[in-house]
N, C-alpha and C positions, 0 to 999 in steps of 0.2 A: 356228226356225233351228238350235237345238242338236240337235234330233232329226235333222234333215237331215244335220248334220255327222257324227253317230255312224253313221248308215246308210251314208254315203259311205265312212267309214273302214272299216267292215266289208266293204263291197263291194270296196274297194281291196285289203284283206288276202286276200279270197277269190280275187280275180283274180290276185294275186301267187302264190298257192299253185298255180294252174293253169299258170302260165307261167314262174316263176323256179326256180332251183336251190333245193333245200330248205334247205341250209346252205352258207354260203360263208365261209371263213376266209382272211384275208390277212395275212401277215407276223406271225403270232402267236408271241410269245416269252414264256416263263415261266421264272423262275429261282428256285431255292431256295438262298438264300445266294449264293455265288459261282459255283455250277454251274448252267448252263442245263438245265432239264428238257426243254424243246422250244425250238427256235431257228428263227425266221423261217419258220414253217409256212404254206404255202398249201394249202388243201384245198377241194374242191367236192364236195358230196354231191347226187347226182341225186334228184329227186322221184320217189317211187313205186318206189324200189329198195331192196334190202337191201345195206348196205355193211359190210364187216368192216374193223376197224383191227387190224393184227397187227404184231408186232415182238418183239424179245427183252425179257427182264426189264430194267426201268430205261430203256426206250426212250422213255417219256413218254406212253404210250397213254392212261392214265387222266387224266393232267394235261391232255392235249389236249382230252378230253371236258369236263373241269371248266372249263377256260378258255373253251371254246366256249359253255358254258352260263352263264358268269358266276359260277360257284361259286368259281373261283380268279381273282384279278385278274392280268392279263398285264402285262408290262413294255411291250409294244408289240403293235400289231396291231388288226385290226377283225374283227367278226363280223356277218354279216347272215343273216336267216332269211326265206326267200322274198322276197329283195330288200329287206327292211325291217330297220331296226336291231333288234338282239336285244331291247332293252328294250320294244319295242312288240309283240313276238311271243312272249313267254314262255308265254302261255297256250296256244300251239299245240304245246308240247313237253312230253312226259312223260319222266321220268328214273328209271331203275332203277339205284341205286348198287351197288357191290360189297357182297355179303352180309356180308363181314367188317367193314365199316365201320358196321354197324347195331348198336344196343344191343338185343339180343333179350331182355334181362331186364326191359325196360319192360313193366309190367302192362297189356296191352290185348288185346282179342279180335280175331280174324281179321277179322270183319265191320267192326270199327272202323278197322282198318288200311286196308281197301279204301275206306271212306267218306272217308278223308283225301284221296283222289284227287279228291274233289268240292269241297273247301274253296274252291278258287279261284272256283268258280261260285256256291257257297252263301254265301261270306263266313264269317268266324269265328263270327258270331252268327246265321247263317242257320238257319232251321228245317228240320230233317231230317224229311222226309215219307215215307210208306209207299212212294211211287214211287221215292225215292232208295234206300231199302233194297232194293227189288226190283231196281233197276239194279245195286247192289253184288252181290247174290246172282247175278245173271246173269253178271257178270264172274267171280265165283268158279267158276261152273259151266263157263265157257269154259276154265278151267285145271284143271278136275277137283278143285276144293277146296270145293264147296258144302256137303259133309257136315261140314266143319270150321269152319263160320262162327262158332260160339260158343266155340271152343277158344282158350286163351291162346296168343299167337303164339310165346312162348318154349317151348312144349311140342311144337312141330312139329320135324320133321327139317329138315336143311338144304335138301333139295330141295323140301319143302313150303313152307318160308319163301320160297324164290325164286318159287314159283308165286303165292303171295299177293302179293308185291311186283309181279309182272307184272299181277295182277288190279287192284291199285291204279292202275297206269299205264293199264290199259284203262278204268278208271272216269273218267279225265280226258278220254277221247274226243279225243285229240290228233291232230295231223297228222304229227308226228315223234316216234318212240320211240327214245330213247337209252339203251343198256344197257351197263353196265360189267361185263364178264366174266359174262354171264348163265348160263353153263354150268359155271362153276367149282365143283367140289365137289358136283355133283348126280349122281344116279343116271341110268342110261340111259333109264328111263321118263320121268323129268322132263325130260331134254334133248329127247326126242322130242316131248313135249307142248308144250314152250316153242317149239321151232322150228316146229311146226305152227301155233301161234297167230301167230307172227311172219310166217310166209309168208301166212297168211290176211289179216293187216293189209296186207302188201305188195300182195296181189292186189286189195284194195279201194282202192288208190291211196295208202295211207299210206307213209311213209318210215321205214326202220329203220336205225339205226347202232349197231354193237356192237363193243366191244373183245372180241377172240377170241384164244384161245391154241392151239386144236387145228388145226394146219395141215392135217391129213388131211381135215377136214370142210369146209374153206373152199369148194371147188368145188361141193359138194352144197348148202350152206346159203345162199351169198351170190351176188349179181349182180356187185357191185363190191368191190374191195379197196384199202386204203391200207396200204402198207408203210412203217413208221415206225421210225427209230432216231435220236431227237432231232430229226432233220429228215426230210422226206419223201424216201424213196428212189424210190418209184414209186407210181402210183395210176391206176386205171382199171378196165375190165371184167376180171373174174376170168379169162375165157378168153384175154385178151391180156396181162395184167399178172402173173398168178400163175405166174411162170416160175422155173426153177431159177436162172437168172442173177440175177434180181431178189431171190430169197430169199437167195442167197449174199451179195449186196451188202448186204442188210438184217441178216442174222444173223452173217455172217463165219464164224469158227471155231465159233460157238455153234449153227450150224444142225444139225450132226450130233448134238449134245447134245440139242437140242430134239426131234429126231425119235426119239432113243433113249428119252427120257422118255415120249413119247407111246406108243411101242410097249410099254414096260414097263407103263404104265397100262392100255393096252388088253388086255394079256396077263393 
């Protein structure tokens, strides 16, 4: 009987992935002290699409991701993943945090960082086999980092570290990939490599959600966009939602500054 229950549960989860929205947030509110970081946010992420979350500094973009993943506890609101409670579907999600939030001085090798993506399947005391290492190496190869497998993670450049963390997420073999500023502080070659992998994931039916800061690349990189400034300003297909009017409503007087910063960086 117990085996039957487990099988049915897995079948229900797989069926949900095929039919429900990947991520659904309703009424999500998070406050740091007396100031709301996000307020009453409703957001739906389409399955099999690449969605960008954009907005000015301090808009609550990272907080929204962390609250949706249960990393930060909200004051109010609910989160469902493929129509199921978040707690039941955590193993379907891979998370790549901001690079600045990671302690890169921790003494560990690149291959070991990638293997961390398998811990949920292996268990903390699970035996690591040759097949697991081969899988980790394959993930590193996908991001162009297989030659650095035995290097200490702290010895890598910022772009290389970001590629390794993406490889760790790939090792989880998740259905949803959530990334917080994946292109921040990386070189052009790394950005190109990362977006290629993310689009490949999307093309195989996976869902990608990323906090993104470069307004100029949103139409090229993403299918959907969420414009956030503490609350949702607009959300939907990039072709219909990423408009001058919505950007102005999201950024206000900071829109010109954001564009100037991007132009100076590109130059």
